[in-house]
N, C-alpha and C positions, 0 to 999 in steps of 0.2 A: 503495500500499498504505500503510498506516495501523501505526502504531509498535508494533502487536502482531499486524499482518498478514504479517510476513516471518518466516521461519524464524529462532529465537534461537541455532542451533546455532552454536558456536566455531568449527565444519568448513567447506569452500568450498561454495558453493551458489549454481548461478546464481540462483536466485529469489532472492538476496540480492546478487546481481551477477555476481561473477567467484569466481577460487579466491582463495581468502585465502594472502597471502604471509605472516602470524602463523601459520599453519599449515606451512608449507613450510618455515619456517626452526625450527622447534620438531621436526618430525619427525626420528626418531632416524634414520641413515642406515645403510645396511648392509644385512643381512638373513642368513638362515642358507644354509649352502652348497646349492647346486641342484643338479639332475641337468645334465647336459651334453645341449646339443640334439644330437637324433636324427633320423634320417628322410631322407628326400628332399635334393636338393640345396638348395633353398632354406630348410630347416629347418636344415643345414649351417651355414648363413651367419651366422654368428654377429656379426661385428663389420662394420661399416662403415654406409652409409647409401646409400638410392636417391633419385636426384634425375635431372634433365635426361628423356630420351627414355623411358628405361625407366620412369621413374615417370610420365609421363603415359599410357603406357599401361593403369597399373594406376587411375587415379585417375578418381572419379567424374564427369560432366557436372554443370557447375554453372548451376542453373536457378533465378533470383531469386524469391523470394515477393512477390507481391503483394495478398494478401489483407488485408493491412492496412497503411497507408501512416504511418510515425511522423510526429510531431510536429516531432523532430529529424534530419534523414537523416543518416547516416554521412558523415564528412568526414575524409579525411587519416586514415584508419583507426580513426578513432574508432567508439565503439558507435553504436546509433541511439537515440534518447532519445523516450521515452512521456512526455506529461506530463499526460493526461488517464486516468481511470478509465472504461471502455466499459460501457455499462449492457447487462444479459443482452440485452435485445431486440436487440441492435445487434451481440452478438457475431457473430463469422465460423465457419466449418465449414472446417476444413482435412482432416480425413479422412471423408469422408462416408460412408464403409463400413467396417466390422469387419474389419480384416486378418489378426486373431489367428485359429489354426485352432481355438482353445478347449483346447491343449496346455498345459504347466507347464514353468516354469524353476527354477532356484535360482540366486540371484543373492547373492555374495558383495560386499560392498562396505563401504567405512569410515562410521564412524557416531562423529559429536560428542555426548554426551548419551547419554541412556539410550532405548534402542530401543522403540518402541512394538509392542503384542502383533500378532502375524501376523493377528489374525482382526478389525482393528477396519474402522469402515464405509468409511472412506478407501481402503485396500488392495482390497476387497472392489469398491469402485466401480470403481477402476482397471481389476482383473482383469477385469471384466464390460464395460467402454468398449474397453479393447485387444483382448480375446478370448483373454488368456493370462493362467493362473493364475500369479502371480510368490510364491515363498518366499523371504524376504528372511534372508540371514546374515549382519546386520551383526555388524559388529566394530570395537573401541574404535579411533577414529582415531588416539589418540595411538601406538597401539604396533602400526598393522596392518602396518607394513612387517616386524616380526617373526612373524604369523600369515600374511600371503601368501609368506613365505619359506617356513614349514613347507608350506603348502596346496600350493605349485608343485614341491616336492620330494618330496612323496607321489605314489601311484599314483592316485589319485581326486580330482580337483578338482570343484567345483562347475561348473554350466552356464554359467555366466556369470561373469566375473570384474573389477571395477572396479581399477585400477591407478593410482596417480598418478602425475606425473612424477618426483616428487622420490623415489620409492622404484625408480627404473629405475637400480641400482646392483648391483654384484659381479655375480653370474651371473643374477639376474633376466630382463634382456632374453634371454638366451639360453635359458632356461626359456619364457619369450613364442612364442620362435619355435617350440619344441618343442611347446608344450600346447595352443598354439591356432590355429584355423580361420583359413582365407583365405577373406574376405569378397569379394574381387574376383569369382568367378562370380556373385553375386547384386547387385554395387553397380558393378564396374567401367564408366565411359561411360555410354553411356544407360542401363543395367539398373537405375541408382539412380532413373529416373524409375517405377519401380512404389511408390518411398518419396519422393514431393513432397517431406517436410516435410526429409528428410535430402539431397535434392539441392539446396536451399538453404543447405546449410551451405557456406562460403567452401572454395576449392580448399586454401589454404593450411593451413587446418584439416586435412583430410584428409591433404594431406603428411605431416604429423605422424603420421599413424595406420598409415604402411608401417613395418613390421617384419621382418628379416631377408628383405625382396624380397618380400613379398608385403602386400597391405591386409588387416591382421587387426583394425585397432581402429577402432571408432566414438569420435571424439574429442570433447570438452567444447571447444568455440571460446570464443576470448576477442580482444580487440581485442589488436594488437601493439606499442599505445604504452607505457611504461612504468606498470605498474600501484601504483607506489610513489609518493606524492604528500605534498611538504611541507604538512601542516593547519596550520591557526593560529588562534586564537580571533578571529575579526573581531570580536565584541562587544566585547572587552578592546580590541582594536588601535582600533577606533572611539571607545570611550570615554578611551583614552588620546591620541589625536590622532596616532597610528602608522601609515606606508602601507606594506606588505609591503616590505621590503628587495630589492633590484634589483642584488647584487653579493656575493662571498663579505665582500670588507671591511666594507659596509655592515651586513650580517648579522650579523657580529659586534662591531661598533661599538654597532647596535640591542643586541643581547643583554644587552652590559654595561649599558648602560642600565636594561633592563626588568628586570632579575635586583635579586630584593631579597630575600636568605637569612631574613634577621630575618620577612619576613612571609611565609615560606615560598611565595615565587614564584620560578620560574627560568625562565628566556628558552626553554628546548629541552630535550628528551630528545636520547637520541642519535640523529644526524644523519648516520651513515656514509652508508645508502642513497641520501640525498638528495644527498650528497658524490661520491658516483660518478656521478651524473648531471649535477652541475654542471661538473664535470671533465672532462666526457666520454669517463668510461672503460666499457671493455666492459663490461657487466653482464648481471643477468639469473640464474635458478635454475640456467639450461641451462649445463653447463660449454662443451659445443660453442659456445657463444655467445662465450665469451673468447678465441675466435681469428677473427683476423680479416687479410686480405689487404692489405699496407699499403707499396706502392713494391714490388711484386714478392716479397715476404717476408711469410710468415706468422706474426703476430705473436701473443702471448698477452698477455692485458691485466696481467699482474702484472710484465710485462717493461716496461711504458708508464709515460713522466711521469706521466699522469695518474692512473694510479693512486695512484701516491707522494703527489701533490700534493692528492688527496682525504684520505688519511689524513693528511697533515701539518696541513691545514685542520680537520678533525674533531678533531685532537690540539688545536689552538690552542683549540677550544671549550672541550674538556674542562679545558686548562691556565690558561683564566681564569674557571672556576668559574661557569659559564652553564649547566651541565648539570646537570640534578636529579641529587642526592645517589644513589638507588634505581639511577639507569641507569649511576653510576661503579661500582656494587657489580656491576653484570651483568643487572641485574633489567628487562630491555625486554620486547619484543611487546608482548602485550595489558595488560601491567601499564602501560605507556606513555600508553595511551589512558585509563586508569581519573584517571591523574595529571592527564591533558590537561582534563577533565571535571570535576576537581575544584578547576582553578583554579590547581593548583599548577606547570603546564607550559603555555608559551603555542603552542610550535609542535612538534610530532612527525612524523616520518616513519611513513606505513604505507598497506595497501593504501588505494584510493581510495574503496571500498565504507564506509569507516569514514565518512565525510563525511555518509554518510545514516545508517547505523547508530547513531553519536553524537548527531546532531540528533534523530533520531526517540526516541532514549532520554530525552534529557535535556527535549524538548520537554512530555515527559508531565509533568515537575515545574516547569518555569519556560519562561516564553514567550519570553525575550529572549536564549537562549542563542543563538548565532550561530556558524558555523565557513565556513571555507573552504580551498581549498588556493591558494596564491598560484604564479606561473608558475615556472618552473625558470629561472634565468640562468645565463649561461655564465660561466667563469674567469674573463673580463675584464670582465663586465658588459654584455655582449652577447647575442648569440642563442646558446642551448646546444647543443651536438651531442649529440643524446640516440639511444640505440641500442634497437632493437625487442628485444622479451620473444616467446618464443614464442605462435604462435598459437593454441597447443592444449596444455595441460598435465595432463590428466588423460584417461583413456582405458579404455574397457570392450572387453571380448574375450569370444567363444565360446567353448567347446572343441571342440580339434579331431575330437573324440569326438561331438559333438553330430550329430544325424540332419539330415537336407535343412530337415525340417518344422520342426525346432526353431529352426534358424539363421532360417528365415522368419519364427518368430513372435517371436525375439530382434529382428528389423528390423522387423517391426510395432510392438513397444513401443518402439523408440528412436524410429521415425517418429511415433509419437504423443506422446510426451513432447518432441520437437522443433518440437512447434506452436509458431507462434509469439503473442507476445503481441497481445491482440484478440480470440483463439478461444476455441471452448469447451472444446478441447481444453486450452489453457493453464490456462483457470481450474480445471479440475478437476486439472490435474496439479500447480498452485501452491497452490490454496486448498481442494481436496478438495469436501466435499458441502455444498452450502448448508444452512443451518439446522443441521448439526452441527458442520462443521469451520468455519463462516464464517458472518457475517450481514453485510448492507450496511446501514450506518450514515453516510445525509447523504453519499449516492450512493458512498462507497467499501466494498469488501470489509474487514471484522475480521474476524480470526481469533477465535474462542472460545478457550476454554483447553483444549479437547481437539485443536483443530485445530492451536495452538502445539505439542501434544507428538506428536500423530501424524502432521500434514503438515510433515514436516521431513527432508530431507537426501536418502532413497532414491532417488526417481526423479530427481532432479537429475543421475546419472549415467549415466542410459538414454538418451540423447538430451538434445539442447541446439539451440535455434535459433541463427544469426548473433548476433553481442553485441549485446546492449540493454542499456538503461538502464529502468525504469519505476518511479516510484514518486511516483504522483499525489496521494499525500496530502502531499507537499512538493515539489510542481512545481518551485519554483526551485533547491532541491538539484539534481533531476533535471537541469536546463537548467545548472548551472552544472557539473555532473561531465561532461557531455557536451563542453560547449565548452571545457571544459580540456584533455579530450583532443580536441579539434579544432586549438587551438593547439599542444601541445604535440607532434602529429600531425605537425606542418609543419616539426619541427626533428628527426625521427625518421628515422634511417636504419638500413638492415638490414645486418647484419654477414655475412661469406660465409658462414655456417650455420643462418641464419636457416630458420625453415621445415623442417627436416631433424630425424628423430630417429638421432641420431648413437650407435651401440652401441663404446667405446673398447676396446680390448684391454685385458683383465683385469689383464694386468701394470703397466698406468698407469692404471688407473680410478681409484686412490685417491691417486693422486700429489700433488694439490693440496688434500688435506683438511687439512692442518694450517695453510693460508694464514688461514681464518677467525678461529682463536683467534690467532692471531700479530697479525690485523688490529685486535682488539679491543685485544688487549694495549697495541700503539701508539697507539692513541688514546687509551687511559687513562693514557700514560705510564709503562707497566711495560715496554715494549721500545722500541728506537729504529728509526729509519728505516733505520738502514746495518742492524739485525738483519734488515728484510725484504729488503734487497739482498742479504745474504748467503743469505737462504733464497732468493731467486730462483737463485742460481747454483747451489746444490744442487740445486734443483729440476732446474735444467737437465741437471747431471751425472748425476742417478740417472734421467733417463728424459725430461725435459721436450723435449731436442732431439730424441730418438726418435720421441715423440709428435708433434712439431711434424713431422716427415718423413711421419709415419703420416697426418696428417688433409691434408698439402700433395698427398700421391697420392691420396687421398680426395678432395680437389678436384679434381684434375687428370683424373683418371678420369670421374667423375661428375656434375661443375659442380656447380651452385648450384639451389637452388630459388627464387631470386628473380625 
């Protein structure tokens, strides 16, 4: 992809790699009160998770795709990598016959930016290729949780609804069980072979699609390796003769040397996310991953020494004044990346997709811009202990009121959109119509202005292939990203609830909500580590111990998905 060939949306897009952590952390938690689940036995199951033998009966068979061979095969849980553009004459076909019936579906999805008009050439071409007329109800991604809550609480919902994992709070999981169809009769076991591209979706991603004891969601697969990388200005490091630090103490020492406030250059932005990885803290946006069975006892991350050590090290960075002043004021997220490209910050942590995004953006202005991700080191400077994130965190559902043909049309759409890189279906889904949405320049597809505005976001959520990275305009970045994942994957462990979609009891679902603000206050010096220890004590007495017992019973009854 060329710098203007990938979606420019700030929201998650598989065409621009993976779900954006910036969006995850910016999403507003909660949602409006929803209707309680109703109906049969499965729909009444509002809490818990499904794993072990029970889950195996529901999961689709896995049949790896062999349509296209990647340049960089998956290893240690990494994405596969494609470093070259494939000429049109060499594109493969993964959907030999149109599976859609010519029916119609309405799809509600989050969208970051200005949604395109519904009659644009891209949408028309997709409708024709899939055999399904899709009417998009795109909603502002920044306030999607509010819209989602209102829609799921109403008596009528769109045919298809996208639900990001970070919106699975409050009563939304119960509403999912009540409002959305069971896909098991169409996908479980060998049934999925009617949809070969969906059959190639990794089993662990499908495991995440089980809600309320039924396979309800088509998941958006992602590597389980941490998606938060410490990104650094390699060009500046090379000019200064620096090498990436290899221990917490070495990082702090380098940061003091590199910071020059008078020249408006600071060593780093907020590094809390990376600190959690360095010190081996259970992490991830899914609170179920914060629990792990250690020496026979179920432990939450807030109870661990690693959690406190990560906060204390991050606090030292702030105390040493090596963190950009805007980060001190809490201006993080996407703003950190802008400070990075401006040269005001030399290291920041963000979704690894920023490696390509920022490089592509800056190379249009200067050829010498170069960034990379340094390897995460352990607390003692040795190998790190990293914890796997969930292998899917965005889900797409179809209404339980849908007809059988509508469900099949939905799966036809998902199967088309899950076509792998190097296929005709992928090119249409990712780039649109040649000559209108993109052109071929120097062997690479380049989006036109119309393509940038229209081929953006929507179809990313209705089916996705196994995780991949494909930036043929920047093959070195593609290789760097995949190889970083491969190296970090070698140190990645799966905690007890990896791969499970857990619905916590409502009485405890918001128990840990105040910890993130407390963490931010501690690292900035506004609160003390002792305040965290007191908060943990309060958390235990207000329900943490009860929640522990609930999780332990869930583990004993259902087992794990590992």
